[in-house]
C-alpha positions as CSV (number, residue, x, y, z in Angstrom):
1,X,5.3,5.5,-8.4
2,X,4.0,6.4,-5.0
3,X,5.4,7.4,-1.6
4,X,4.1,8.2,1.8
5,X,4.8,11.4,3.8
6,X,3.8,12.4,7.3
7,X,3.8,16.0,8.4
8,X,4.8,15.9,12.0
9,X,3.2,17.5,15.0
10,X,6.1,20.0,15.4
11,X,5.3,21.4,11.9
12,X,1.6,21.5,12.6
13,X,2.0,23.4,15.9
14,X,4.3,25.9,14.2
15,X,1.8,26.5,11.4
16,X,4.1,25.2,8.6
17,X,1.6,22.9,6.9
18,X,0.8,25.2,4.0
19,X,4.5,26.0,3.3
20,X,5.4,22.3,3.4
21,X,2.5,21.3,1.1
22,X,3.5,24.0,-1.4
23,X,7.0,22.5,-1.6
24,X,5.5,19.1,-2.0
25,X,3.0,20.1,-4.6
26,X,5.7,21.8,-6.7
27,X,7.1,18.3,-7.4
28,X,4.3,15.7,-6.7
29,X,0.6,15.1,-7.2
30,X,-1.2,14.6,-3.8
31,X,-3.2,11.4,-4.3
32,X,-4.6,11.2,-0.7
33,X,-4.4,13.4,2.4
34,X,-5.7,12.8,5.9
35,X,-5.1,14.3,9.3
36,X,-4.9,11.8,12.1
37,X,-4.1,11.7,15.8
38,X,-1.8,8.7,16.1
39,X,-2.3,6.1,18.8
40,X,0.6,4.3,20.5
41,X,0.2,1.1,18.4
42,X,0.1,3.2,15.2
43,X,3.4,5.0,16.1
44,X,4.9,1.6,17.0
45,X,3.9,0.4,13.5
46,X,5.1,3.5,11.8
47,X,8.5,3.3,13.4
48,X,8.7,-0.5,13.7
49,X,12.3,-0.6,12.4
50,X,13.4,1.5,15.3
51,X,11.9,-0.5,18.2
52,X,14.6,-1.3,20.8
53,X,16.8,1.6,19.8
54,X,17.8,4.2,22.4
55,X,15.8,6.9,20.7
56,X,12.5,4.9,20.3
57,X,10.9,6.4,23.4
58,X,11.6,9.9,22.1
59,X,9.7,9.0,18.9
60,X,6.8,7.7,21.0
61,X,6.6,10.8,23.0
62,X,6.9,13.1,20.0
63,X,4.0,11.5,18.0
64,X,1.7,9.4,20.1
65,X,-1.6,11.2,20.8
66,X,-0.6,14.1,18.6
67,X,-2.1,15.4,15.3
68,X,-0.3,14.5,12.1
69,X,-1.1,14.7,8.4
70,X,-0.5,11.7,6.2
71,X,-0.1,12.0,2.4
72,X,0.3,9.6,-0.5
73,X,2.2,11.3,-3.3
74,X,2.6,10.3,-6.9
75,X,5.1,11.2,-9.6
76,X,6.1,9.5,-12.8
77,X,9.4,8.1,-11.6
78,X,11.2,7.4,-8.3
79,X,8.8,9.0,-5.9
80,X,10.5,7.5,-2.8
81,X,13.9,8.8,-3.7
82,X,12.7,12.1,-5.0
83,X,10.8,12.7,-1.7
84,X,13.7,11.7,0.4
85,X,15.8,14.3,-1.4
86,X,13.1,17.0,-0.9
87,X,12.8,16.1,2.8
88,X,16.5,16.4,3.3
89,X,18.9,14.8,5.9
90,X,17.2,13.4,9.0
91,X,19.0,15.9,11.3
92,X,18.1,19.4,10.2
93,X,21.6,20.7,10.9
94,X,22.9,18.3,8.2
95,X,20.1,19.1,5.7
96,X,20.5,21.3,2.7
97,X,18.8,24.6,3.3
98,X,16.6,24.1,0.3
99,X,15.0,21.0,1.7
100,X,12.0,20.7,4.0
101,X,14.1,19.7,7.0
102,X,16.7,22.3,6.2
103,X,14.1,25.1,6.1
104,X,11.8,24.0,8.9
105,X,13.4,21.3,11.0
106,X,14.5,22.0,14.6
107,X,16.1,18.8,15.8
108,X,15.4,15.1,15.8
109,X,12.6,14.0,16.1
110,X,11.2,17.6,15.5
111,X,12.3,17.7,11.9
112,X,8.9,18.5,10.4
113,X,8.4,15.6,8.1
114,X,8.7,11.8,7.8
115,X,9.1,10.2,4.4
116,X,9.1,6.5,3.5
117,X,12.5,5.1,2.6
118,X,11.4,2.0,0.7
119,X,8.4,0.5,-1.1
120,X,7.8,-1.9,1.9
121,X,7.8,1.1,4.3
122,X,5.4,3.0,2.0
123,X,2.9,0.1,2.2
124,X,3.2,-0.3,5.9
125,X,3.1,3.4,6.7
126,X,0.4,4.4,4.3
127,X,-1.9,1.7,5.6
128,X,-1.9,3.4,9.0
129,X,-3.7,6.4,7.4
130,X,-5.6,4.9,4.5
131,X,-7.5,1.6,4.2
132,X,-7.1,1.6,0.4
133,X,-3.6,2.7,-0.2
134,X,-3.9,3.8,-3.9
């Protein structure tokens, strides 16, 4: 099974990419990786389920025109659920300290990582970074 992860601009600017990738590689095979500066339409597509919500503009400001790193990960089972557990709770203050957000997250949206929450989200999100998803 596959999942999509995005290392967010806050983690890149704080030089956490290597540490985050190490945590990911301990549990997953990296199938694809690409750095990308997201456009406004790409951020809108990435966070389509949040359009119209009060915090949507914060997401746009946090990610549009900023460098990110997209990854497709593989493991032999429930990659989406496993990655969500490794990422931790959305708000770093609620995240287990052993998770990526618990270790490196500052706040929302600066919580270091985005992880797909469903297969449909994986397909939509990974397509922003990769023409051939797998």
